[in-house]
C-alpha positions as CSV (number, residue, x, y, z in Angstrom):
1,M,-67.6,-8.9,-52.0
2,G,-69.4,-7.6,-48.8
3,Y,-71.6,-5.1,-46.7
4,K,-70.7,-1.2,-46.4
5,Y,-72.4,0.4,-43.1
6,Y,-72.2,3.9,-43.5
7,D,-73.2,6.2,-39.6
8,I,-75.7,8.3,-39.9
9,H,-73.7,10.9,-40.8
10,E,-72.4,9.1,-44.4
11,Q,-69.6,8.4,-42.3
12,K,-68.5,4.6,-43.4
13,I,-67.8,2.4,-40.6
14,R,-65.4,-0.5,-40.0
15,P,-66.7,-3.9,-38.8
16,E,-64.3,-3.7,-35.9
17,D,-66.3,-0.2,-34.6
18,L,-69.7,-1.8,-34.7
19,Q,-67.8,-4.8,-31.8
20,N,-66.1,-2.2,-30.0
21,K,-68.1,-2.7,-27.0
22,N,-67.0,-0.2,-24.6
23,A,-67.6,2.6,-26.8
24,W,-71.0,1.7,-27.3
25,C,-71.5,1.2,-23.1
26,E,-70.4,4.7,-22.6
27,K,-72.4,5.7,-25.8
28,G,-75.4,4.4,-24.2
29,A,-73.8,5.9,-20.6
30,R,-74.6,9.6,-22.3
31,Y,-78.4,8.1,-23.5
32,E,-79.5,6.6,-20.6
33,K,-77.9,9.7,-18.4
34,S,-80.1,11.7,-20.9
35,F,-83.6,9.8,-20.8
36,V,-84.0,9.8,-16.9
37,Q,-83.9,12.9,-17.0
38,I,-86.5,13.7,-19.6
39,Y,-89.1,10.3,-18.7
40,G,-87.2,9.7,-16.0
41,E,-89.7,11.3,-12.9
42,A,-92.6,10.9,-14.5
43,L,-92.3,7.2,-15.9
44,G,-90.3,6.2,-11.9
45,L,-87.3,4.9,-13.6
46,T,-83.6,6.4,-12.1
47,Q,-79.8,5.4,-13.9
48,N,-78.5,1.5,-12.0
49,P,-76.1,2.9,-9.9
50,E,-74.9,-1.0,-10.3
51,K,-73.6,0.8,-13.6
52,Q,-70.9,3.2,-12.0
53,T,-68.9,-1.1,-11.1
54,N,-70.6,-2.8,-14.1
55,D,-71.0,-1.7,-17.9
56,F,-73.5,-4.7,-17.9
57,A,-75.6,-4.4,-15.3
58,P,-79.3,-3.2,-16.5
59,D,-79.6,-0.1,-17.2
60,L,-82.9,1.1,-14.7
61,I,-84.4,0.9,-12.0
62,N,-88.4,1.9,-11.6
63,T,-88.4,3.4,-8.3
64,K,-92.6,2.6,-8.5
65,Q,-92.6,-0.8,-8.7
66,G,-88.7,-2.1,-7.9
67,G,-88.0,-3.4,-11.5
68,L,-84.7,-3.2,-13.5
69,A,-85.2,-2.5,-17.3
70,D,-82.6,-1.5,-20.4
71,L,-82.3,0.4,-22.6
72,K,-82.4,0.4,-25.7
73,T,-81.9,2.9,-28.7
74,Q,-82.0,2.7,-32.3
75,R,-80.4,6.1,-34.3
76,T,-81.8,5.3,-37.6
77,P,-85.0,5.1,-39.7
78,F,-86.0,1.1,-38.8
79,F,-86.8,0.5,-43.2
80,C,-84.2,1.8,-44.7
81,L,-81.9,-0.6,-46.4
82,K,-81.7,0.7,-49.0
83,Y,-80.4,4.0,-47.8
84,Y,-77.3,2.0,-45.8
85,I,-76.2,-0.5,-48.9
86,R,-74.2,1.5,-51.6
């Protein structure tokens, strides 16, 4: 018997949904935009313009130091394994 996965709205997730790279990239782009709008000025971050032509480019540019960064998002509580395995 395999594992069953559920999203934060208790909807069952199919294994192929987890492998849909384009969907994850689109969702990530929305999170990046929101993050930069809220924290970008204070942290010296902007969205990487290369992302317009390359989905796999680093997400952010540090305008103060010139470095690149990837934004990682976690939308579920970290320690909730019992909740998601039914």
